[in-house]
N, C-alpha and C positions, 0 to 999 in steps of 0.2 A: 574811539573818540573821532570824531568828525572835525576836520577843520580847513581853512579855507586861507590863502595865502595873497596878498593884495598888493599889486605892483602898480604906483600909481606914478603915471609920469606928465609932470608938467612942460611944454614944450615950447620954446622961444618964439617959433615962426613954421614949421616945420609941417608942413601940409598931411592932412591927417591919411593919403592913401599910402605917404612913405611909410607912413609911422606902421598902417597896417599891413603891408610889404616886409618890414622888418621884423613885427610880431609872428606872422604866419613862417618865417622863417626859424626863427628860434624852437618855437612849438612844433614843429615837423623834424627839426633837427633830434629831439630830445624823444621821439618816439611815442610810444601808446601808453606809458608809465602813469600818465594823469587822467585821473576818471573825469572831470568835467573842466574844460578853459571858456569862460566867458572876457568879450571884452565890451567894455562899457566908454561911451563917449559922453563926457558933461554938454549937457542940454546947452547949448546957445556959446558955448566955447568948444570949437573943432581942435583945437591942438591939447587940450586937456583928455589923457584918455586911462583908465582905470582896468588892468586885468585881473580878473579873480580865477584863481588855480584851486578846485576843491576838490579835497581826497577824502573819500569816504572808507569810514572803519578802518582809519589809518593808525594803529594802535603806535604810541609813541614817537609820535611824528610831531614832534614840537620843537623841529628845525626846520631853515629854508630846504625847500627839495632841488634838486639839478635845474628842474625847468624854468621854477624862480629866478635863481642863480645866472640861468643863462639871460633870461630876458632882462634882468637888470642891469647886467653888462651889454647887451647888446642895445639897449636903448639910452644908455647913460648918454651916449655922443649927440642925442637931441635934446637934452634939457636936464631939469630936475627929477630924478626917482626916489620915489621910496617904497620900501618893501618891509611888508610887516607880514605876522602869523599868526591867526586867529582859531580861538577851539570853539567850538559849538557849547552851550549849556545845557546842559539835560533837566 
């Protein structure tokens, strides 16, 4: 089963550069356990960021990963953070 975790941050005023640096720190601290990490910025709103953490063929992966949990903890100081785990329909 393929899963994707989405960590969505809505920051009050923090510039994107600071957010990107904090995201990179959390990803590098985790190591190479994650298959794919993609960071998105909401079009027209520089303080709204979504990080997608994809896990390919992760059997039984129905709970938050350490990487996503670390991202949530690191980004919480910047604003409102939402985290969800999605599974691919086949």
